[in-house]
C-alpha positions as a Markdown table, in Angstrom:
| # | Residue | x | y | z |
|---|---|---|---|---|
| 1 | Gly | 0.0 | 0.0 | 0.0 |
| 2 | Thr | 0.9 | 3.7 | 0.2 |
| 3 | Ala | 2.7 | 3.2 | 3.5 |
| 4 | Ser | 5.5 | 1.4 | 1.7 |
| 5 | Met | 7.1 | 4.7 | 0.8 |
| 6 | Tyr | 7.5 | 5.5 | 4.5 |
| 7 | Tyr | 9.6 | 2.4 | 5.1 |
| 8 | Asn | 11.5 | 2.5 | 1.8 |
| 9 | Pro | 10.7 | 5.0 | -0.9 |
| 10 | Ala | 12.2 | 2.6 | -3.5 |
| 11 | Leu | 9.1 | 0.4 | -3.1 |
| 12 | Leu | 7.1 | 3.0 | -4.9 |
| 13 | Ala | 8.5 | 1.8 | -8.2 |
| 14 | Ile | 6.4 | -1.4 | -8.1 |
| 15 | Met | 3.1 | 0.5 | -7.8 |
| 16 | Glu | 1.1 | -0.3 | -11.0 |
| 17 | Lys | -2.0 | 1.8 | -10.3 |
| 18 | Arg | -3.2 | 4.8 | -8.4 |
| 19 | Thr | -3.8 | 4.1 | -4.7 |
| 20 | Ala | -5.2 | 6.2 | -1.9 |
| 21 | Glu | -5.5 | 5.4 | 1.7 |
| 22 | Leu | -6.9 | 7.3 | 4.7 |
| 23 | Ser | -7.1 | 6.2 | 8.3 |
| 24 | Tyr | -8.0 | 7.7 | 11.7 |
| 25 | Ser | -7.3 | 6.1 | 15.1 |
| 26 | Asp | -8.9 | 7.5 | 18.3 |
| 27 | Met | -6.9 | 5.9 | 21.1 |
| 28 | Ser | -7.0 | 5.9 | 24.9 |
| 29 | Leu | -5.6 | 8.7 | 27.0 |
| 30 | Asp | -6.9 | 11.3 | 24.5 |
| 31 | Arg | -4.4 | 10.2 | 21.8 |
| 32 | Glu | -5.1 | 10.2 | 18.0 |
| 33 | Phe | -3.3 | 9.1 | 14.9 |
| 34 | Ile | -4.1 | 10.2 | 11.3 |
| 35 | Tyr | -2.7 | 8.8 | 8.1 |
| 36 | Ala | -3.3 | 9.8 | 4.5 |
| 37 | Gly | -1.4 | 8.5 | 1.5 |
| 38 | Phe | -1.6 | 8.7 | -2.3 |
| 39 | Thr | 0.6 | 7.1 | -5.0 |
| 40 | Thr | 0.4 | 7.2 | -8.8 |
| 41 | Pro | 2.6 | 5.6 | -11.5 |
| 42 | Leu | 4.3 | 7.8 | -14.0 |
| 43 | Lys | 5.6 | 7.1 | -17.5 |
| 44 | Gly | 8.1 | 4.3 | -17.7 |
| 45 | Asn | 8.9 | 2.6 | -14.4 |
| 46 | Ala | 8.6 | 5.8 | -12.2 |
| 47 | Ala | 6.1 | 6.6 | -9.5 |
| 48 | Leu | 5.2 | 9.5 | -7.3 |
| 49 | Gly | 3.7 | 9.5 | -3.8 |
| 50 | Phe | 2.4 | 11.8 | -1.1 |
| 51 | Leu | 2.0 | 11.1 | 2.6 |
| 52 | Tyr | 0.7 | 12.9 | 5.7 |
| 53 | Ile | 0.9 | 11.7 | 9.3 |
| 54 | Lys | -0.3 | 13.3 | 12.5 |
| 55 | Ser | 0.3 | 11.9 | 15.9 |
| 56 | Gly | -0.9 | 13.8 | 18.9 |
| 57 | Val | -2.4 | 13.9 | 22.4 |
| 58 | Gly | -4.9 | 16.4 | 23.9 |
| 59 | Asn | -6.6 | 17.4 | 27.2 |
| 60 | Ile | -3.3 | 17.7 | 29.1 |
| 61 | Asp | -3.8 | 19.9 | 32.2 |
| 62 | Ala | -2.0 | 23.3 | 31.9 |
| 63 | Arg | -1.0 | 24.5 | 35.4 |
| 64 | Asn | 0.5 | 27.7 | 36.7 |
| 65 | Phe | 3.3 | 28.0 | 39.3 |
| 66 | Ser | 0.8 | 27.4 | 42.1 |
| 67 | Gly | -0.3 | 24.1 | 40.5 |
| 68 | Glu | -3.8 | 25.4 | 39.5 |
| 69 | Val | -5.3 | 24.2 | 36.3 |
| 70 | Tyr | -6.0 | 27.1 | 33.9 |
| 71 | Gly | -6.7 | 25.2 | 30.6 |
| 72 | Ala | -5.7 | 22.3 | 28.4 |
| 73 | Ile | -2.7 | 21.6 | 26.2 |
| 74 | Glu | -2.6 | 19.8 | 22.9 |
| 75 | His | 0.6 | 18.4 | 21.6 |
| 76 | Ser | 1.2 | 16.9 | 18.1 |
| 77 | Tyr | 3.8 | 16.0 | 15.5 |
| 78 | His | 3.1 | 16.3 | 11.8 |
| 79 | Val | 4.9 | 14.9 | 8.8 |
| 80 | Gly | 4.2 | 15.8 | 5.1 |
| 81 | Gln | 6.2 | 13.7 | 2.6 |
| 82 | Ile | 6.6 | 13.7 | -1.2 |
| 83 | Ser | 8.4 | 10.6 | -2.7 |
| 84 | Phe | 9.7 | 9.7 | -6.1 |
| 85 | Ala | 11.0 | 6.3 | -7.3 |
| 86 | Asn | 12.2 | 4.7 | -10.5 |
| 87 | Lys | 13.3 | 1.2 | -11.7 |
| 88 | Val | 16.2 | 0.4 | -13.9 |
| 89 | Gly | 16.5 | -3.3 | -14.6 |
| 90 | Pro | 16.5 | -5.2 | -11.3 |
| 91 | Val | 17.3 | -2.1 | -9.2 |
| 92 | Gln | 14.8 | 0.3 | -7.8 |
| 93 | Phe | 15.7 | 3.6 | -6.1 |
| 94 | Gly | 13.7 | 6.2 | -4.4 |
| 95 | Ile | 13.9 | 9.5 | -2.4 |
| 96 | Ser | 11.5 | 11.2 | 0.0 |
| 97 | Phe | 11.5 | 14.9 | 1.0 |
| 98 | Lys | 9.8 | 15.4 | 4.4 |
| 99 | Ile | 8.5 | 18.5 | 6.1 |
| 100 | Leu | 8.4 | 18.1 | 9.9 |
| 101 | Tyr | 6.3 | 20.1 | 12.3 |
| 102 | Glu | 5.8 | 20.0 | 16.1 |
| 103 | Leu | 3.0 | 22.0 | 17.7 |
| 104 | Met | 2.0 | 22.6 | 21.3 |
| 105 | Asp | -1.2 | 24.5 | 21.7 |
| 106 | Asn | -1.4 | 26.2 | 25.1 |
| 107 | Pro | -4.0 | 28.6 | 26.4 |
| 108 | Glu | -1.3 | 31.2 | 26.9 |
| 109 | Phe | 1.1 | 30.5 | 24.0 |
| 110 | Asn | 1.7 | 28.3 | 20.9 |
| 111 | Tyr | 5.0 | 26.5 | 20.7 |
| 112 | Glu | 6.1 | 25.6 | 17.1 |
| 113 | Gly | 9.0 | 23.6 | 15.8 |
| 114 | Pro | 9.4 | 23.3 | 12.0 |
| 115 | Gly | 11.9 | 21.1 | 10.3 |
| 116 | Phe | 13.0 | 19.2 | 7.2 |
| 117 | Gly | 14.4 | 15.7 | 6.5 |
| 118 | Leu | 15.3 | 13.3 | 3.7 |
| 119 | Asp | 15.0 | 9.6 | 3.2 |
| 120 | Val | 16.7 | 7.5 | 0.4 |
| 121 | Gly | 16.2 | 3.9 | -0.5 |
| 122 | Leu | 17.4 | 1.1 | -2.8 |
| 123 | Leu | 15.9 | -2.3 | -3.7 |
| 124 | Tyr | 17.7 | -5.0 | -5.6 |
| 125 | Gln | 15.6 | -7.9 | -7.0 |
| 126 | Tyr | 18.1 | -10.7 | -7.3 |
| 127 | Asp | 15.5 | -13.1 | -8.7 |
| 128 | Lys | 11.8 | -13.7 | -8.3 |
| 129 | Asp | 12.2 | -15.2 | -4.8 |
| 130 | Leu | 15.1 | -13.1 | -3.3 |
| 131 | Ala | 15.4 | -9.3 | -2.8 |
| 132 | Phe | 17.7 | -7.0 | -0.9 |
| 133 | Gly | 16.8 | -3.5 | 0.4 |
| 134 | Leu | 18.7 | -0.5 | 1.8 |
| 135 | Gln | 17.2 | 2.6 | 3.5 |
| 136 | Ile | 18.9 | 5.7 | 5.0 |
| 137 | Lys | 16.3 | 7.6 | 7.0 |
| 138 | Asp | 16.1 | 11.1 | 8.5 |
| 139 | Val | 19.1 | 12.5 | 6.7 |
| 140 | Asn | 19.6 | 16.1 | 8.0 |
| 141 | Ala | 16.3 | 15.8 | 9.8 |
| 142 | Lys | 15.8 | 18.2 | 12.7 |
| 143 | Leu | 13.2 | 20.4 | 14.5 |
| 144 | Glu | 14.0 | 24.0 | 15.2 |
| 145 | Ser | 12.5 | 24.9 | 18.5 |
| 146 | Asn | 11.8 | 28.5 | 19.4 |
| 147 | Ser | 10.9 | 29.4 | 23.0 |
| 148 | Asn | 10.5 | 33.2 | 22.5 |
| 149 | Lys | 6.7 | 32.9 | 23.0 |
| 150 | Ile | 7.2 | 31.0 | 26.3 |
| 151 | Tyr | 10.1 | 32.9 | 28.0 |
| 152 | Thr | 11.0 | 36.6 | 28.1 |
| 153 | Gln | 14.5 | 35.7 | 27.0 |
| 154 | Gly | 13.8 | 32.7 | 24.8 |
| 155 | Gln | 16.1 | 31.0 | 22.4 |
| 156 | Thr | 16.2 | 28.9 | 19.2 |
| 157 | Thr | 17.4 | 25.3 | 19.6 |
| 158 | Glu | 18.0 | 22.7 | 16.8 |
| 159 | Asn | 17.0 | 19.2 | 17.8 |
| 160 | Ala | 18.6 | 16.8 | 15.3 |
| 161 | Phe | 17.2 | 13.3 | 14.6 |
| 162 | Pro | 19.6 | 10.4 | 14.5 |
| 163 | Val | 20.3 | 9.1 | 11.0 |
| 164 | Ile | 18.9 | 5.5 | 10.7 |
| 165 | Tyr | 20.5 | 2.9 | 8.4 |
| 166 | Lys | 18.6 | -0.3 | 7.5 |
| 167 | Leu | 19.7 | -3.3 | 5.4 |
| 168 | Gly | 17.2 | -6.0 | 4.8 |
| 169 | Thr | 16.2 | -9.0 | 2.7 |
| 170 | Gln | 13.1 | -10.8 | 1.6 |
| 171 | Trp | 13.2 | -14.6 | 0.8 |
| 172 | Arg | 10.3 | -16.4 | -0.6 |
| 173 | Val | 11.2 | -19.8 | 0.9 |
| 174 | Leu | 8.2 | -21.6 | -0.7 |
| 175 | Pro | 6.5 | -19.1 | -3.1 |
| 176 | Glu | 3.1 | -20.8 | -2.6 |
| 177 | Tyr | 3.3 | -20.5 | 1.2 |
| 178 | Gly | 5.0 | -17.3 | 2.2 |
| 179 | Ser | 8.1 | -15.3 | 2.8 |
| 180 | Val | 10.7 | -14.6 | 5.5 |
| 181 | Tyr | 12.0 | -11.1 | 6.2 |
| 182 | Tyr | 15.0 | -9.8 | 8.1 |
| 183 | Asp | 16.6 | -6.4 | 8.5 |
| 184 | Phe | 19.6 | -5.0 | 10.4 |
| 185 | Glu | 19.2 | -1.5 | 11.8 |
| 186 | Thr | 21.8 | 0.9 | 13.2 |
| 187 | Ser | 21.9 | 4.7 | 13.6 |
| 188 | Ser | 24.2 | 7.7 | 14.3 |
| 189 | Ala | 23.1 | 7.2 | 17.9 |
| 190 | Ser | 24.9 | 3.8 | 17.9 |
| 191 | Ala | 21.6 | 1.8 | 18.4 |
| 192 | Ile | 21.6 | -1.6 | 16.8 |
| 193 | Lys | 18.4 | -3.6 | 16.2 |
| 194 | His | 17.5 | -6.8 | 14.4 |
| 195 | His | 14.0 | -7.3 | 13.0 |
| 196 | Phe | 12.5 | -10.7 | 11.8 |
| 197 | Gly | 9.2 | -11.4 | 10.2 |
| 198 | Val | 7.2 | -14.1 | 8.5 |
| 199 | Glu | 4.4 | -13.7 | 6.0 |
| 200 | Ser | 2.3 | -16.8 | 5.4 |
| 201 | Val | -0.6 | -17.7 | 3.2 |
| 202 | Pro | -3.4 | -19.2 | 5.4 |
| 203 | Phe | -3.1 | -23.0 | 5.4 |
| 204 | Phe | -6.8 | -23.5 | 4.9 |
| 205 | Asp | -6.5 | -22.1 | 1.4 |
| 206 | Tyr | -4.8 | -25.3 | 0.5 |
| 207 | Ile | -7.2 | -27.7 | 2.1 |
| 208 | Gln | -9.3 | -29.6 | -0.4 |
| 209 | Val | -12.3 | -31.7 | 0.3 |
């Protein structure tokens, strides 16, 4: 689906038709999550995609120095993304430009933190059953926080995101039954993670009476 460009923009190149997705999740503790995505193929093997994500929480008590509640705070993160991908032979490559925005709505002030980031991705289809992928996420991504509206002598601070590197593979062990996935993740913050997954076709699809 359209969310594939969030995980690796190179995956856009396999989109064969226009696709649109919209979801809204109203969660506990006054949290919400909104997702909207649209992809469209272009001439040749290219494709273009657009994505919007909002994650936030509301109804947080705003208190003064005496501890008295004087209103409610809403805090949210927003991501707007445009992605492009193309395919040349067995290799797919993609790039995403992201606009980042943090907002805290307070009865007495609005705190804003704009930013920008970049994702790049590659996908190599070795054969019909084996593929390798590479993603570099949040290149130069940062939020610029300005506290002038909060304090008399505020300041501007840049909060940089760690750059994330992922290398993964997909292996269709038995094409009629499913695939195995693995990816290795590290970052400029020195965090190392391993991810495993299995995708299987329901067994009952092969039961015959």
